[in-house]
PyMOL commands that place a pseudoatom at each C-alpha (Angstrom):
pseudoatom trace, name=CA, resn=MET, resi=1, chain=A, elem=C, hetatm=0, pos=[-23.790, 36.401, -24.846]
pseudoatom trace, name=CA, resn=GLU, resi=2, chain=A, elem=C, hetatm=0, pos=[-26.219, 34.115, -23.041]
pseudoatom trace, name=CA, resn=ILE, resi=3, chain=A, elem=C, hetatm=0, pos=[-29.141, 36.318, -24.117]
pseudoatom trace, name=CA, resn=VAL, resi=4, chain=A, elem=C, hetatm=0, pos=[-28.185, 35.954, -27.795]
pseudoatom trace, name=CA, resn=MET, resi=5, chain=A, elem=C, hetatm=0, pos=[-27.846, 32.199, -27.371]
pseudoatom trace, name=CA, resn=ALA, resi=6, chain=A, elem=C, hetatm=0, pos=[-31.266, 32.066, -25.706]
pseudoatom trace, name=CA, resn=PHE, resi=7, chain=A, elem=C, hetatm=0, pos=[-32.835, 33.787, -28.715]
pseudoatom trace, name=CA, resn=VAL, resi=8, chain=A, elem=C, hetatm=0, pos=[-31.025, 31.481, -31.146]
pseudoatom trace, name=CA, resn=ILE, resi=9, chain=A, elem=C, hetatm=0, pos=[-32.151, 28.416, -29.174]
pseudoatom trace, name=CA, resn=GLY, resi=10, chain=A, elem=C, hetatm=0, pos=[-35.729, 29.713, -29.113]
pseudoatom trace, name=CA, resn=ILE, resi=11, chain=A, elem=C, hetatm=0, pos=[-35.705, 30.286, -32.878]
pseudoatom trace, name=CA, resn=LEU, resi=12, chain=A, elem=C, hetatm=0, pos=[-34.297, 26.803, -33.481]
pseudoatom trace, name=CA, resn=PHE, resi=13, chain=A, elem=C, hetatm=0, pos=[-36.953, 25.208, -31.260]
pseudoatom trace, name=CA, resn=MET, resi=14, chain=A, elem=C, hetatm=0, pos=[-39.691, 27.264, -32.922]
pseudoatom trace, name=CA, resn=THR, resi=15, chain=A, elem=C, hetatm=0, pos=[-38.561, 26.316, -36.431]
pseudoatom trace, name=CA, resn=ALA, resi=16, chain=A, elem=C, hetatm=0, pos=[-38.147, 22.662, -35.466]
pseudoatom trace, name=CA, resn=THR, resi=17, chain=A, elem=C, hetatm=0, pos=[-41.639, 22.521, -34.002]
pseudoatom trace, name=CA, resn=TYR, resi=18, chain=A, elem=C, hetatm=0, pos=[-43.108, 24.089, -37.147]
pseudoatom trace, name=CA, resn=LEU, resi=19, chain=A, elem=C, hetatm=0, pos=[-41.288, 21.631, -39.407]
pseudoatom trace, name=CA, resn=MET, resi=20, chain=A, elem=C, hetatm=0, pos=[-42.182, 18.603, -37.287]
pseudoatom trace, name=CA, resn=LEU, resi=21, chain=A, elem=C, hetatm=0, pos=[-45.888, 19.463, -37.517]
pseudoatom trace, name=CA, resn=SER, resi=22, chain=A, elem=C, hetatm=0, pos=[-45.872, 19.385, -41.332]
pseudoatom trace, name=CA, resn=LYS, resi=23, chain=A, elem=C, hetatm=0, pos=[-47.043, 16.480, -43.487]
pseudoatom trace, name=CA, resn=SER, resi=24, chain=A, elem=C, hetatm=0, pos=[-43.820, 15.933, -45.415]
pseudoatom trace, name=CA, resn=LEU, resi=25, chain=A, elem=C, hetatm=0, pos=[-41.529, 13.263, -44.025]
pseudoatom trace, name=CA, resn=LEU, resi=26, chain=A, elem=C, hetatm=0, pos=[-38.364, 15.112, -45.070]
pseudoatom trace, name=CA, resn=ARG, resi=27, chain=A, elem=C, hetatm=0, pos=[-39.497, 18.253, -43.266]
pseudoatom trace, name=CA, resn=ILE, resi=28, chain=A, elem=C, hetatm=0, pos=[-40.078, 16.167, -40.149]
pseudoatom trace, name=CA, resn=ILE, resi=29, chain=A, elem=C, hetatm=0, pos=[-36.525, 14.813, -40.399]
pseudoatom trace, name=CA, resn=VAL, resi=30, chain=A, elem=C, hetatm=0, pos=[-35.067, 18.303, -40.827]
pseudoatom trace, name=CA, resn=GLY, resi=31, chain=A, elem=C, hetatm=0, pos=[-37.180, 19.426, -37.851]
pseudoatom trace, name=CA, resn=THR, resi=32, chain=A, elem=C, hetatm=0, pos=[-35.745, 16.706, -35.640]
pseudoatom trace, name=CA, resn=GLY, resi=33, chain=A, elem=C, hetatm=0, pos=[-32.246, 17.727, -36.724]
pseudoatom trace, name=CA, resn=LEU, resi=34, chain=A, elem=C, hetatm=0, pos=[-32.917, 21.359, -35.830]
pseudoatom trace, name=CA, resn=LEU, resi=35, chain=A, elem=C, hetatm=0, pos=[-34.416, 20.289, -32.514]
pseudoatom trace, name=CA, resn=SER, resi=36, chain=A, elem=C, hetatm=0, pos=[-31.278, 18.339, -31.665]
pseudoatom trace, name=CA, resn=HIS, resi=37, chain=A, elem=C, hetatm=0, pos=[-29.079, 21.316, -32.607]
pseudoatom trace, name=CA, resn=GLY, resi=38, chain=A, elem=C, hetatm=0, pos=[-31.169, 23.513, -30.338]
pseudoatom trace, name=CA, resn=ALA, resi=39, chain=A, elem=C, hetatm=0, pos=[-30.735, 21.001, -27.519]
pseudoatom trace, name=CA, resn=HIS, resi=40, chain=A, elem=C, hetatm=0, pos=[-26.961, 20.978, -28.089]
pseudoatom trace, name=CA, resn=LEU, resi=41, chain=A, elem=C, hetatm=0, pos=[-26.815, 24.754, -27.871]
pseudoatom trace, name=CA, resn=LEU, resi=42, chain=A, elem=C, hetatm=0, pos=[-28.995, 24.654, -24.762]
pseudoatom trace, name=CA, resn=LEU, resi=43, chain=A, elem=C, hetatm=0, pos=[-26.601, 22.223, -23.064]
pseudoatom trace, name=CA, resn=LEU, resi=44, chain=A, elem=C, hetatm=0, pos=[-23.639, 24.387, -24.030]
pseudoatom trace, name=CA, resn=THR, resi=45, chain=A, elem=C, hetatm=0, pos=[-25.287, 27.560, -22.763]
pseudoatom trace, name=CA, resn=MET, resi=46, chain=A, elem=C, hetatm=0, pos=[-26.437, 25.999, -19.514]
pseudoatom trace, name=CA, resn=GLY, resi=47, chain=A, elem=C, hetatm=0, pos=[-22.909, 24.697, -18.931]
pseudoatom trace, name=CA, resn=GLY, resi=48, chain=A, elem=C, hetatm=0, pos=[-21.681, 28.278, -19.087]
pseudoatom trace, name=CA, resn=LEU, resi=49, chain=A, elem=C, hetatm=0, pos=[-19.917, 30.116, -21.864]
pseudoatom trace, name=CA, resn=LYS, resi=50, chain=A, elem=C, hetatm=0, pos=[-16.571, 30.455, -20.122]
pseudoatom trace, name=CA, resn=ARG, resi=51, chain=A, elem=C, hetatm=0, pos=[-13.149, 31.188, -21.403]
pseudoatom trace, name=CA, resn=GLY, resi=52, chain=A, elem=C, hetatm=0, pos=[-10.194, 29.622, -19.732]
pseudoatom trace, name=CA, resn=ALA, resi=53, chain=A, elem=C, hetatm=0, pos=[-7.348, 27.223, -20.098]
pseudoatom trace, name=CA, resn=ALA, resi=54, chain=A, elem=C, hetatm=0, pos=[-7.668, 23.697, -21.397]
pseudoatom trace, name=CA, resn=PRO, resi=55, chain=A, elem=C, hetatm=0, pos=[-9.415, 21.294, -19.006]
pseudoatom trace, name=CA, resn=ILE, resi=56, chain=A, elem=C, hetatm=0, pos=[-6.160, 19.726, -17.852]
pseudoatom trace, name=CA, resn=LEU, resi=57, chain=A, elem=C, hetatm=0, pos=[-5.488, 20.118, -14.182]
pseudoatom trace, name=CA, resn=GLY, resi=58, chain=A, elem=C, hetatm=0, pos=[-1.931, 20.550, -13.170]
pseudoatom trace, name=CA, resn=GLU, resi=59, chain=A, elem=C, hetatm=0, pos=[0.076, 22.338, -10.562]
pseudoatom trace, name=CA, resn=ASN, resi=60, chain=A, elem=C, hetatm=0, pos=[-0.474, 25.776, -12.140]
pseudoatom trace, name=CA, resn=ALA, resi=61, chain=A, elem=C, hetatm=0, pos=[-4.194, 25.421, -12.947]
pseudoatom trace, name=CA, resn=GLU, resi=62, chain=A, elem=C, hetatm=0, pos=[-5.856, 28.616, -11.768]
pseudoatom trace, name=CA, resn=SER, resi=63, chain=A, elem=C, hetatm=0, pos=[-8.665, 28.799, -14.336]
pseudoatom trace, name=CA, resn=TYR, resi=64, chain=A, elem=C, hetatm=0, pos=[-9.918, 26.056, -16.569]
pseudoatom trace, name=CA, resn=THR, resi=65, chain=A, elem=C, hetatm=0, pos=[-13.092, 25.228, -18.462]
pseudoatom trace, name=CA, resn=ASP, resi=66, chain=A, elem=C, hetatm=0, pos=[-15.422, 22.446, -17.392]
pseudoatom trace, name=CA, resn=PRO, resi=67, chain=A, elem=C, hetatm=0, pos=[-15.136, 19.503, -19.816]
pseudoatom trace, name=CA, resn=LEU, resi=68, chain=A, elem=C, hetatm=0, pos=[-18.439, 17.862, -18.799]
pseudoatom trace, name=CA, resn=PRO, resi=69, chain=A, elem=C, hetatm=0, pos=[-20.792, 19.978, -21.002]
pseudoatom trace, name=CA, resn=GLN, resi=70, chain=A, elem=C, hetatm=0, pos=[-18.498, 19.463, -23.975]
pseudoatom trace, name=CA, resn=ALA, resi=71, chain=A, elem=C, hetatm=0, pos=[-18.486, 15.694, -23.429]
pseudoatom trace, name=CA, resn=LEU, resi=72, chain=A, elem=C, hetatm=0, pos=[-22.281, 15.626, -23.119]
pseudoatom trace, name=CA, resn=ILE, resi=73, chain=A, elem=C, hetatm=0, pos=[-22.697, 17.626, -26.322]
pseudoatom trace, name=CA, resn=LEU, resi=74, chain=A, elem=C, hetatm=0, pos=[-20.266, 15.415, -28.206]
pseudoatom trace, name=CA, resn=THR, resi=75, chain=A, elem=C, hetatm=0, pos=[-22.198, 12.329, -27.118]
pseudoatom trace, name=CA, resn=ALA, resi=76, chain=A, elem=C, hetatm=0, pos=[-25.494, 13.962, -28.086]
pseudoatom trace, name=CA, resn=ILE, resi=77, chain=A, elem=C, hetatm=0, pos=[-24.124, 14.888, -31.524]
pseudoatom trace, name=CA, resn=VAL, resi=78, chain=A, elem=C, hetatm=0, pos=[-23.138, 11.293, -32.210]
pseudoatom trace, name=CA, resn=ILE, resi=79, chain=A, elem=C, hetatm=0, pos=[-26.527, 9.992, -31.090]
pseudoatom trace, name=CA, resn=SER, resi=80, chain=A, elem=C, hetatm=0, pos=[-28.441, 12.576, -33.144]
pseudoatom trace, name=CA, resn=PHE, resi=81, chain=A, elem=C, hetatm=0, pos=[-26.326, 11.728, -36.188]
pseudoatom trace, name=CA, resn=GLY, resi=82, chain=A, elem=C, hetatm=0, pos=[-27.250, 8.052, -35.844]
pseudoatom trace, name=CA, resn=VAL, resi=83, chain=A, elem=C, hetatm=0, pos=[-30.945, 8.824, -35.374]
pseudoatom trace, name=CA, resn=THR, resi=84, chain=A, elem=C, hetatm=0, pos=[-30.971, 11.182, -38.370]
pseudoatom trace, name=CA, resn=ALA, resi=85, chain=A, elem=C, hetatm=0, pos=[-29.259, 8.573, -40.545]
pseudoatom trace, name=CA, resn=PHE, resi=86, chain=A, elem=C, hetatm=0, pos=[-31.843, 5.987, -39.466]
pseudoatom trace, name=CA, resn=PHE, resi=87, chain=A, elem=C, hetatm=0, pos=[-34.712, 8.409, -40.232]
pseudoatom trace, name=CA, resn=LEU, resi=88, chain=A, elem=C, hetatm=0, pos=[-33.275, 9.152, -43.681]
pseudoatom trace, name=CA, resn=VAL, resi=89, chain=A, elem=C, hetatm=0, pos=[-32.947, 5.459, -44.545]
pseudoatom trace, name=CA, resn=LEU, resi=90, chain=A, elem=C, hetatm=0, pos=[-36.464, 4.827, -43.267]
pseudoatom trace, name=CA, resn=ALA, resi=91, chain=A, elem=C, hetatm=0, pos=[-37.845, 7.733, -45.326]
pseudoatom trace, name=CA, resn=TYR, resi=92, chain=A, elem=C, hetatm=0, pos=[-36.011, 6.565, -48.450]
pseudoatom trace, name=CA, resn=ARG, resi=93, chain=A, elem=C, hetatm=0, pos=[-37.321, 3.030, -48.063]
pseudoatom trace, name=CA, resn=SER, resi=94, chain=A, elem=C, hetatm=0, pos=[-40.879, 4.198, -47.460]
pseudoatom trace, name=CA, resn=TYR, resi=95, chain=A, elem=C, hetatm=0, pos=[-40.666, 6.461, -50.516]
pseudoatom trace, name=CA, resn=GLN, resi=96, chain=A, elem=C, hetatm=0, pos=[-39.516, 3.486, -52.599]
pseudoatom trace, name=CA, resn=GLU, resi=97, chain=A, elem=C, hetatm=0, pos=[-42.407, 1.327, -51.389]
pseudoatom trace, name=CA, resn=LEU, resi=98, chain=A, elem=C, hetatm=0, pos=[-45.210, 3.881, -51.284]
pseudoatom trace, name=CA, resn=GLY, resi=99, chain=A, elem=C, hetatm=0, pos=[-44.103, 6.506, -53.819]
pseudoatom trace, name=CA, resn=THR, resi=100, chain=A, elem=C, hetatm=0, pos=[-44.822, 9.459, -51.544]
pseudoatom trace, name=CA, resn=ASP, resi=101, chain=A, elem=C, hetatm=0, pos=[-43.378, 11.256, -48.546]
pseudoatom trace, name=CA, resn=ASN, resi=102, chain=A, elem=C, hetatm=0, pos=[-46.725, 12.675, -47.403]
pseudoatom trace, name=CA, resn=VAL, resi=103, chain=A, elem=C, hetatm=0, pos=[-47.589, 11.259, -43.997]
pseudoatom trace, name=CA, resn=GLU, resi=104, chain=A, elem=C, hetatm=0, pos=[-51.346, 11.518, -44.628]
pseudoatom trace, name=CA, resn=GLU, resi=105, chain=A, elem=C, hetatm=0, pos=[-51.067, 9.417, -47.783]
pseudoatom trace, name=CA, resn=MET, resi=106, chain=A, elem=C, hetatm=0, pos=[-48.898, 6.828, -46.017]
pseudoatom trace, name=CA, resn=ARG, resi=107, chain=A, elem=C, hetatm=0, pos=[-51.738, 5.938, -43.672]
pseudoatom trace, name=CA, resn=GLY, resi=108, chain=A, elem=C, hetatm=0, pos=[-53.657, 4.268, -46.454]
pseudoatom trace, name=CA, resn=THR, resi=109, chain=A, elem=C, hetatm=0, pos=[-57.382, 3.591, -46.474]
pseudoatom trace, name=CA, resn=GLU, resi=110, chain=A, elem=C, hetatm=0, pos=[-59.505, 1.177, -44.528]
pseudoatom trace, name=CA, resn=GLN, resi=111, chain=A, elem=C, hetatm=0, pos=[-60.041, -0.921, -47.679]
pseudoatom trace, name=CA, resn=ASN, resi=112, chain=A, elem=C, hetatm=0, pos=[-56.345, -1.797, -47.840]
pseudoatom trace, name=CA, resn=ASP, resi=113, chain=A, elem=C, hetatm=0, pos=[-56.124, -2.911, -44.193]
for i in range(1, 113): cmd.bond("trace and resi %d" % i, "trace and resi %d" % (i + 1))
show_as sticks, trace
zoom trace
């Protein structure tokens, strides 16, 4: 199962890199979202894909899953959601002001500086 996850993570990173190198601001935002999803899957895979009981230790706890990777991924999901929301608001505001989402056109010319 780890081999399949490694291929999925590689495809997500590859697609995210391709999208982040484009000139459209929305594609860059989608690329950062895919990159964060790839990082979440990487953390989950590196933590180990184990099956076991709930991470509650008691007297009869022989096998349990480690809750630390799940807590790290949950924190990373919340942070990536906030960053994506900020990027979307920033892109919407820049589209309202400049009328384009092309990064090359947002630079402007030297005459306007």
